VOPAGU-2260 file (C-alpha; in pm, 1 decimal, decimal comma):
REM VOPAGU-2260
SITE   aa  ch    i         X         Y         Z
SITE  MET   A    0     587,8     476,9   -1237,2
SITE  THR   A    1     577,0     310,7   -1556,3
SITE  THR   A    2     397,5     268,6   -1738,2
SITE  ASN   A    3     370,0     127,0   -2115,6
SITE  ASP   A    4      -6,5     345,3   -2214,6
SITE  PRO   A    5     134,4     640,7   -2521,4
SITE  ALA   A    6     -71,7     863,9   -2432,2
SITE  THR   A    7     208,3     883,3   -2075,0
SITE  LYS   A    8     481,6     966,4   -2361,2
SITE  GLY   A    9     541,0    1352,0   -2335,9
SITE  PRO   A   10     494,8    1572,5   -2045,7
SITE  GLN   A   11     264,2    1491,1   -1774,2
SITE  PHE   A   12     166,4    1577,2   -1434,5
SITE  VAL   A   13     212,0    1382,5   -1146,4
SITE  TYR   A   14      68,9    1361,9    -810,5
SITE  ALA   A   15     122,9    1137,1    -454,1
SITE  THR   A   16     -60,8    1236,9    -143,5
SITE  TYR   A   17    -170,1     999,3     191,0
SITE  ILE   A   18    -490,5     967,4     294,4
SITE  LYS   A   19    -627,3     876,0     616,9
SITE  ALA   A   20    -880,4     623,2     492,5
SITE  THR   A   21   -1049,6     315,7     358,0
SITE  PRO   A   22    -943,4     214,5     -76,5
SITE  GLU   A   23   -1323,7     128,9     -58,6
SITE  GLN   A   24   -1395,0     509,9      83,8
SITE  LEU   A   25   -1120,9     693,5    -147,8
SITE  TRP   A   26   -1300,2     535,5    -441,6
SITE  GLN   A   27   -1643,7     658,0    -342,3
SITE  ALA   A   28   -1472,8     961,1    -323,2
SITE  LEU   A   29   -1354,0     943,5    -679,0
SITE  THR   A   30   -1721,0     809,6    -830,0
SITE  ASP   A   31   -1945,3     957,8    -663,5
SITE  PRO   A   32   -2102,1    1257,0    -807,2
SITE  SER   A   33   -2227,1    1422,7    -444,6
SITE  PHE   A   34   -1860,0    1361,7    -324,6
SITE  THR   A   35   -1685,5    1544,9    -630,2
SITE  GLU   A   36   -1924,1    1818,3    -623,5
SITE  ARG   A   37   -1858,7    1883,7    -262,0
SITE  TYR   A   38   -1482,2    1837,6    -321,3
SITE  TRP   A   39   -1390,4    1975,5    -614,6
SITE  GLY   A   40   -1725,7    2139,7    -690,7
SITE  VAL   A   41   -1731,5    1886,9    -988,9
SITE  ALA   A   42   -2048,4    1612,7   -1040,0
SITE  LEU   A   43   -1899,6    1301,6   -1224,7
SITE  ARG   A   44   -2127,5    1077,0   -1364,3
SITE  SER   A   45   -2085,4     761,9   -1496,8
SITE  GLU   A   46   -2145,2     369,3   -1467,0
SITE  TRP   A   47   -1807,1     354,6   -1383,3
SITE  LYS   A   48   -1754,1     120,6   -1597,9
SITE  LYS   A   49   -1464,6      26,4   -1880,8
SITE  GLY   A   50   -1559,0     223,4   -2190,0
SITE  SER   A   51   -1924,9     401,4   -1977,1
SITE  ALA   A   52   -1905,5     725,3   -2090,6
SITE  ILE   A   53   -1873,8    1027,1   -1819,9
SITE  THR   A   54   -2060,3    1346,7   -1786,3
SITE  TRP   A   55   -1906,2    1643,9   -1646,1
SITE  GLU   A   56   -2088,6    1907,6   -1405,4
SITE  VAL   A   57   -1930,8    2260,7   -1278,8
SITE  ALA   A   58   -2044,5    2584,3   -1227,3
SITE  GLY   A   59   -2388,3    2508,2   -1389,8
SITE  VAL   A   60   -2267,0    2343,5   -1706,2
SITE  THR   A   61   -2296,8    1984,6   -1863,6
SITE  ILE   A   62   -2041,1    1834,4   -2053,7
SITE  ALA   A   63   -2156,9    1519,7   -2262,1
SITE  ASP   A   64   -1938,2    1430,8   -2564,1
SITE  PRO   A   65   -1809,2    1083,6   -2629,6
SITE  GLU   A   66   -1537,9    1073,7   -2650,6
SITE  GLN   A   67   -1560,6    1123,0   -2209,4
SITE  VAL   A   68   -1516,0     751,6   -2113,2
SITE  VAL   A   69   -1347,6     514,4   -1815,6
SITE  LEU   A   70   -1037,6     382,8   -1980,0
SITE  ALA   A   71    -972,0     183,8   -1685,0
SITE  ALA   A   72   -1177,1     121,8   -1342,8
SITE  ASP   A   73   -1045,0    -202,1   -1103,7
SITE  GLU   A   74   -1192,1     -26,9    -765,7
SITE  PRO   A   75   -1052,9     -32,4    -535,7
SITE  ARG   A   76    -670,4      16,9    -716,2
SITE  ARG   A   77    -710,0     217,7   -1061,7
SITE  LEU   A   78    -912,9     478,1   -1223,4
SITE  ALA   A   79    -865,0     593,2   -1513,3
SITE  PHE   A   80   -1080,7     778,9   -1791,4
SITE  THR   A   81   -1068,3    1104,5   -2045,9
SITE  TRP   A   82   -1047,8    1469,7   -1981,6
SITE  HIS   A   83   -1361,9    1641,9   -2018,8
SITE  THR   A   84   -1406,2    1882,4   -2352,5
SITE  ILE   A   85   -1327,9    2204,9   -2317,6
SITE  THR   A   86   -1629,3    2457,6   -2444,8
SITE  PRO   A   87   -1748,7    2802,0   -2489,3
SITE  GLU   A   88   -2023,9    2696,8   -2187,8
SITE  PHE   A   89   -1739,6    2544,9   -1971,5
SITE  GLY   A   90   -1456,8    2893,7   -2054,5
SITE  ALA   A   91   -1754,0    3126,3   -1942,2
SITE  ALA   A   92   -1883,8    2925,0   -1680,2
SITE  VAL   A   93   -1526,5    2923,0   -1463,1
SITE  GLY   A   94   -1439,2    3274,0   -1613,7
SITE  ALA   A   95   -1146,3    3171,2   -1843,7
SITE  PRO   A   96   -1004,8    3406,7   -2078,3
SITE  ASP   A   97   -1082,5    3352,3   -2450,0
SITE  ASP   A   98    -746,9    3401,4   -2563,1
SITE  GLU   A   99    -608,6    3088,0   -2293,6
SITE  LEU   A  100   -1021,2    2923,7   -2369,1
SITE  ALA   A  101    -917,9    2860,2   -2729,7
SITE  ALA   A  102    -529,4    2711,8   -2650,4
SITE  MET   A  103    -704,9    2461,5   -2454,7
SITE  ALA   A  104    -993,2    2413,2   -2711,3
SITE  ALA   A  105    -738,3    2360,2   -2967,8
SITE  GLU   A  106    -505,9    2008,2   -2823,2
SITE  GLY   A  107    -545,6    1675,1   -2786,7
SITE  ARG   A  108    -743,5    1520,3   -2537,7
SITE  SER   A  109    -572,6    1425,3   -2254,1
SITE  SER   A  110    -634,7    1107,4   -2007,5
SITE  VAL   A  111    -599,7    1089,2   -1562,6
SITE  ALA   A  112    -513,7     829,0   -1416,0
SITE  PHE   A  113    -572,5     739,6   -1007,9
SITE  GLU   A  114    -353,2     457,8    -877,4
SITE  ILE   A  115    -511,9     355,3    -493,1
SITE  GLU   A  116    -254,5     155,3    -291,6
SITE  PRO   A  117    -334,0      14,4      57,9
SITE  LEU   A  118     -79,3      54,0     323,2
SITE  LYS   A  119    -176,9     -19,9     661,8
SITE  ASP   A  120    -495,7     229,6     781,4
SITE  MET   A  121    -417,9     498,6     482,6
SITE  VAL   A  122    -400,9     494,6     135,7
SITE  LYS   A  123    -121,9     627,4    -116,7
SITE  LEU   A  124    -270,3     802,6    -392,7
SITE  THR   A  125     -93,4     915,8    -659,4
SITE  VAL   A  126    -299,6    1094,9    -960,4
SITE  ILE   A  127    -158,2    1108,7   -1333,3
SITE  HIS   A  128    -279,2    1270,8   -1668,0
SITE  SER   A  129     -78,7    1273,6   -1906,1
SITE  GLY   A  130    -169,6    1317,6   -2324,8
SITE  PHE   A  131     -24,9    1568,6   -2343,3
SITE  GLU   A  132     177,9    1808,2   -2616,4
SITE  GLU   A  133     498,1    2055,4   -2532,7
SITE  GLY   A  134     365,1    2397,3   -2422,4
SITE  SER   A  135       7,5    2243,2   -2286,5
SITE  THR   A  136    -229,3    2550,0   -2171,5
SITE  VAL   A  137    -468,0    2260,1   -2021,6
SITE  LEU   A  138    -114,1    2066,2   -1803,3
SITE  ALA   A  139     -57,8    2445,0   -1683,7
SITE  GLY   A  140    -367,1    2460,0   -1557,2
SITE  VAL   A  141    -416,8    2073,3   -1383,6
SITE  THR   A  142     -86,3    2171,4   -1241,0
SITE  ASP   A  143    -240,6    2398,4   -1041,3
SITE  GLY   A  144    -536,7    2230,6   -1016,3
SITE  TRP   A  145    -482,8    1956,8    -906,4
SITE  PRO   A  146    -287,4    2022,7    -590,3
SITE  GLY   A  147    -626,0    2196,0    -441,7
SITE  VAL   A  148    -841,7    1956,8    -540,1
SITE  MET   A  149    -646,2    1623,2    -368,2
SITE  ALA   A  150    -583,3    1824,6     -36,6
SITE  SER   A  151    -944,8    1965,9       1,1
SITE  LEU   A  152   -1028,6    1573,6     -81,6
SITE  LYS   A  153    -716,4    1490,1     142,1
SITE  THR   A  154    -894,2    1686,6     456,9
SITE  LEU   A  155   -1272,1    1615,5     366,3
SITE  LEU   A  156   -1253,0    1226,1     397,9
SITE  GLU   A  157   -1014,7    1288,7     643,3
SITE  THR   A  158   -1242,4    1554,3     877,2
SITE  GLY   A  159   -1560,9    1568,4     657,3
SITE  GLU   A  160   -1562,6    1893,4     542,9
SITE  PRO   A  161   -1333,1    2059,9     225,6
SITE  LEU   A  162   -1224,0    2288,4     177,9
SITE  VAL   A  163   -1344,6    2646,1      69,8
SITE  PHE   A  164   -1132,6    2805,8    -214,2
SITE  SER   A  165   -1213,9    3123,8    -314,9
């Protein structure tokens, strides 16, 4: 996938999956905090309009920052937003080692985009997480994290139950 967005320069994570759902169902799954919490463990709260703030609630921690914003909201085709601020509270809640947390917090802010393409009775969902520098610790984390999140999302939409990772 090509784009003129400068945030996509440098290393990025790209992942595509096919889900038996409508674009509208997938949009809801990406934007409804009660839905995101079921498959991701993160409640994302926003008005989902370009420029709107996003508050992340994960593992009992609320992460609010004016730089956490919606970059694009073309319902039900494309959603993009800046990644959350890495805080000490977030690190403690998810059990991140101090050195890893410090490396993540020192990085510039990345962004993630969800491209939704209808295909007969299913959708193709492409996740593009970009804006990383070489050697990014956040990139390493999302590379490990996104496949599980997307598998859980797909499973929830197709079966009614998310995957459970222990």
